[in-house]
Chimera marker file (.cmm) of the C-alpha trace (Angstrom):
<marker_set name="trace">
<marker id="1" x="48.123" y="-12.091" z="-0.488" r="1" g="1" b="0" radius="0.5"/>
<marker id="2" x="47.033" y="-11.612" z="3.095" r="1" g="1" b="0" radius="0.5"/>
<marker id="3" x="43.328" y="-11.834" z="3.927" r="1" g="1" b="0" radius="0.5"/>
<marker id="4" x="41.727" y="-9.625" z="6.528" r="1" g="1" b="0" radius="0.5"/>
<marker id="5" x="38.427" y="-10.237" z="8.249" r="1" g="1" b="0" radius="0.5"/>
<marker id="6" x="35.745" y="-7.639" z="7.820" r="1" g="1" b="0" radius="0.5"/>
<marker id="7" x="33.648" y="-6.599" z="10.808" r="1" g="1" b="0" radius="0.5"/>
<marker id="8" x="30.075" y="-7.934" z="10.912" r="1" g="1" b="0" radius="0.5"/>
<marker id="9" x="27.224" y="-5.751" z="9.649" r="1" g="1" b="0" radius="0.5"/>
<marker id="10" x="26.296" y="-3.268" z="12.372" r="1" g="1" b="0" radius="0.5"/>
<marker id="11" x="23.180" y="-1.232" z="11.467" r="1" g="1" b="0" radius="0.5"/>
<marker id="12" x="23.150" y="0.191" z="14.986" r="1" g="1" b="0" radius="0.5"/>
<marker id="13" x="26.278" y="2.192" z="14.132" r="1" g="1" b="0" radius="0.5"/>
<marker id="14" x="24.584" y="4.020" z="11.254" r="1" g="1" b="0" radius="0.5"/>
<marker id="15" x="21.035" y="4.882" z="12.366" r="1" g="1" b="0" radius="0.5"/>
<marker id="16" x="20.561" y="7.736" z="9.876" r="1" g="1" b="0" radius="0.5"/>
<marker id="17" x="21.317" y="5.536" z="6.869" r="1" g="1" b="0" radius="0.5"/>
<marker id="18" x="19.096" y="2.741" z="8.188" r="1" g="1" b="0" radius="0.5"/>
<marker id="19" x="16.234" y="5.196" z="8.826" r="1" g="1" b="0" radius="0.5"/>
<marker id="20" x="16.467" y="6.527" z="5.267" r="1" g="1" b="0" radius="0.5"/>
<marker id="21" x="16.558" y="2.992" z="3.838" r="1" g="1" b="0" radius="0.5"/>
<marker id="22" x="13.472" y="2.047" z="5.863" r="1" g="1" b="0" radius="0.5"/>
<marker id="23" x="11.588" y="5.153" z="4.765" r="1" g="1" b="0" radius="0.5"/>
<marker id="24" x="12.397" y="4.525" z="1.091" r="1" g="1" b="0" radius="0.5"/>
<marker id="25" x="11.203" y="0.925" z="1.374" r="1" g="1" b="0" radius="0.5"/>
<marker id="26" x="7.904" y="1.950" z="2.965" r="1" g="1" b="0" radius="0.5"/>
<marker id="27" x="7.132" y="4.992" z="0.818" r="1" g="1" b="0" radius="0.5"/>
<marker id="28" x="8.704" y="4.474" z="-2.596" r="1" g="1" b="0" radius="0.5"/>
<marker id="29" x="9.385" y="0.798" z="-3.218" r="1" g="1" b="0" radius="0.5"/>
<marker id="30" x="6.131" y="-0.533" z="-1.715" r="1" g="1" b="0" radius="0.5"/>
<marker id="31" x="4.129" y="1.063" z="-4.545" r="1" g="1" b="0" radius="0.5"/>
<marker id="32" x="6.318" y="-0.374" z="-7.321" r="1" g="1" b="0" radius="0.5"/>
<marker id="33" x="5.194" y="-3.511" z="-9.088" r="1" g="1" b="0" radius="0.5"/>
<marker id="34" x="7.194" y="-6.614" z="-8.292" r="1" g="1" b="0" radius="0.5"/>
<marker id="35" x="8.502" y="-5.368" z="-4.936" r="1" g="1" b="0" radius="0.5"/>
<marker id="36" x="8.947" y="-8.484" z="-2.818" r="1" g="1" b="0" radius="0.5"/>
<marker id="37" x="7.996" y="-6.841" z="0.488" r="1" g="1" b="0" radius="0.5"/>
<marker id="38" x="4.836" y="-5.198" z="-0.855" r="1" g="1" b="0" radius="0.5"/>
<marker id="39" x="1.560" y="-5.486" z="1.086" r="1" g="1" b="0" radius="0.5"/>
<marker id="40" x="-0.245" y="-8.809" z="0.660" r="1" g="1" b="0" radius="0.5"/>
<marker id="41" x="-3.761" y="-10.179" z="0.997" r="1" g="1" b="0" radius="0.5"/>
<marker id="42" x="-4.774" y="-12.231" z="4.034" r="1" g="1" b="0" radius="0.5"/>
<marker id="43" x="-2.966" y="-15.545" z="3.831" r="1" g="1" b="0" radius="0.5"/>
<marker id="44" x="0.155" y="-13.968" z="2.328" r="1" g="1" b="0" radius="0.5"/>
<marker id="45" x="-0.975" y="-13.962" z="-1.293" r="1" g="1" b="0" radius="0.5"/>
<marker id="46" x="0.241" y="-11.006" z="-3.392" r="1" g="1" b="0" radius="0.5"/>
<marker id="47" x="-2.310" y="-8.345" z="-4.297" r="1" g="1" b="0" radius="0.5"/>
<marker id="48" x="-1.283" y="-8.576" z="-7.956" r="1" g="1" b="0" radius="0.5"/>
<marker id="49" x="-0.059" y="-12.136" z="-8.629" r="1" g="1" b="0" radius="0.5"/>
<marker id="50" x="1.387" y="-11.284" z="-12.061" r="1" g="1" b="0" radius="0.5"/>
<marker id="51" x="2.678" y="-7.694" z="-11.946" r="1" g="1" b="0" radius="0.5"/>
<marker id="52" x="4.243" y="-5.998" z="-14.935" r="1" g="1" b="0" radius="0.5"/>
<marker id="53" x="7.820" y="-5.444" z="-13.798" r="1" g="1" b="0" radius="0.5"/>
<marker id="54" x="9.662" y="-2.171" z="-14.324" r="1" g="1" b="0" radius="0.5"/>
<marker id="55" x="12.587" y="-1.936" z="-16.710" r="1" g="1" b="0" radius="0.5"/>
<marker id="56" x="15.767" y="-0.672" z="-15.098" r="1" g="1" b="0" radius="0.5"/>
<marker id="57" x="15.641" y="2.675" z="-16.926" r="1" g="1" b="0" radius="0.5"/>
<marker id="58" x="12.072" y="3.312" z="-15.728" r="1" g="1" b="0" radius="0.5"/>
<marker id="59" x="13.031" y="2.292" z="-12.168" r="1" g="1" b="0" radius="0.5"/>
<marker id="60" x="15.954" y="4.737" z="-12.118" r="1" g="1" b="0" radius="0.5"/>
<marker id="61" x="13.772" y="7.510" z="-13.553" r="1" g="1" b="0" radius="0.5"/>
<marker id="62" x="11.223" y="6.976" z="-10.757" r="1" g="1" b="0" radius="0.5"/>
<marker id="63" x="13.994" y="7.096" z="-8.149" r="1" g="1" b="0" radius="0.5"/>
<marker id="64" x="15.365" y="10.327" z="-9.530" r="1" g="1" b="0" radius="0.5"/>
<marker id="65" x="11.934" y="11.973" z="-9.577" r="1" g="1" b="0" radius="0.5"/>
<link id1="1" id2="2" r="1" g="1" b="0" radius="0.2"/>
<link id1="2" id2="3" r="1" g="1" b="0" radius="0.2"/>
<link id1="3" id2="4" r="1" g="1" b="0" radius="0.2"/>
<link id1="4" id2="5" r="1" g="1" b="0" radius="0.2"/>
<link id1="5" id2="6" r="1" g="1" b="0" radius="0.2"/>
<link id1="6" id2="7" r="1" g="1" b="0" radius="0.2"/>
<link id1="7" id2="8" r="1" g="1" b="0" radius="0.2"/>
<link id1="8" id2="9" r="1" g="1" b="0" radius="0.2"/>
<link id1="9" id2="10" r="1" g="1" b="0" radius="0.2"/>
<link id1="10" id2="11" r="1" g="1" b="0" radius="0.2"/>
<link id1="11" id2="12" r="1" g="1" b="0" radius="0.2"/>
<link id1="12" id2="13" r="1" g="1" b="0" radius="0.2"/>
<link id1="13" id2="14" r="1" g="1" b="0" radius="0.2"/>
<link id1="14" id2="15" r="1" g="1" b="0" radius="0.2"/>
<link id1="15" id2="16" r="1" g="1" b="0" radius="0.2"/>
<link id1="16" id2="17" r="1" g="1" b="0" radius="0.2"/>
<link id1="17" id2="18" r="1" g="1" b="0" radius="0.2"/>
<link id1="18" id2="19" r="1" g="1" b="0" radius="0.2"/>
<link id1="19" id2="20" r="1" g="1" b="0" radius="0.2"/>
<link id1="20" id2="21" r="1" g="1" b="0" radius="0.2"/>
<link id1="21" id2="22" r="1" g="1" b="0" radius="0.2"/>
<link id1="22" id2="23" r="1" g="1" b="0" radius="0.2"/>
<link id1="23" id2="24" r="1" g="1" b="0" radius="0.2"/>
<link id1="24" id2="25" r="1" g="1" b="0" radius="0.2"/>
<link id1="25" id2="26" r="1" g="1" b="0" radius="0.2"/>
<link id1="26" id2="27" r="1" g="1" b="0" radius="0.2"/>
<link id1="27" id2="28" r="1" g="1" b="0" radius="0.2"/>
<link id1="28" id2="29" r="1" g="1" b="0" radius="0.2"/>
<link id1="29" id2="30" r="1" g="1" b="0" radius="0.2"/>
<link id1="30" id2="31" r="1" g="1" b="0" radius="0.2"/>
<link id1="31" id2="32" r="1" g="1" b="0" radius="0.2"/>
<link id1="32" id2="33" r="1" g="1" b="0" radius="0.2"/>
<link id1="33" id2="34" r="1" g="1" b="0" radius="0.2"/>
<link id1="34" id2="35" r="1" g="1" b="0" radius="0.2"/>
<link id1="35" id2="36" r="1" g="1" b="0" radius="0.2"/>
<link id1="36" id2="37" r="1" g="1" b="0" radius="0.2"/>
<link id1="37" id2="38" r="1" g="1" b="0" radius="0.2"/>
<link id1="38" id2="39" r="1" g="1" b="0" radius="0.2"/>
<link id1="39" id2="40" r="1" g="1" b="0" radius="0.2"/>
<link id1="40" id2="41" r="1" g="1" b="0" radius="0.2"/>
<link id1="41" id2="42" r="1" g="1" b="0" radius="0.2"/>
<link id1="42" id2="43" r="1" g="1" b="0" radius="0.2"/>
<link id1="43" id2="44" r="1" g="1" b="0" radius="0.2"/>
<link id1="44" id2="45" r="1" g="1" b="0" radius="0.2"/>
<link id1="45" id2="46" r="1" g="1" b="0" radius="0.2"/>
<link id1="46" id2="47" r="1" g="1" b="0" radius="0.2"/>
<link id1="47" id2="48" r="1" g="1" b="0" radius="0.2"/>
<link id1="48" id2="49" r="1" g="1" b="0" radius="0.2"/>
<link id1="49" id2="50" r="1" g="1" b="0" radius="0.2"/>
<link id1="50" id2="51" r="1" g="1" b="0" radius="0.2"/>
<link id1="51" id2="52" r="1" g="1" b="0" radius="0.2"/>
<link id1="52" id2="53" r="1" g="1" b="0" radius="0.2"/>
<link id1="53" id2="54" r="1" g="1" b="0" radius="0.2"/>
<link id1="54" id2="55" r="1" g="1" b="0" radius="0.2"/>
<link id1="55" id2="56" r="1" g="1" b="0" radius="0.2"/>
<link id1="56" id2="57" r="1" g="1" b="0" radius="0.2"/>
<link id1="57" id2="58" r="1" g="1" b="0" radius="0.2"/>
<link id1="58" id2="59" r="1" g="1" b="0" radius="0.2"/>
<link id1="59" id2="60" r="1" g="1" b="0" radius="0.2"/>
<link id1="60" id2="61" r="1" g="1" b="0" radius="0.2"/>
<link id1="61" id2="62" r="1" g="1" b="0" radius="0.2"/>
<link id1="62" id2="63" r="1" g="1" b="0" radius="0.2"/>
<link id1="63" id2="64" r="1" g="1" b="0" radius="0.2"/>
<link id1="64" id2="65" r="1" g="1" b="0" radius="0.2"/>
</marker_set>
């Protein structure tokens, strides 16, 4: 079996997709509990240190809405 090298990740070649991903992160995911890039308090501490995490089914339902 012959291996082929894949090209490196190039977000600059797909600006529309990257813009949509960035918008979703800032508008939708930032409000969900347990999101790792959510806003923090001064000093880097999470706003809610023990959030109730979403089940997958609830997460998908929120995405679809």
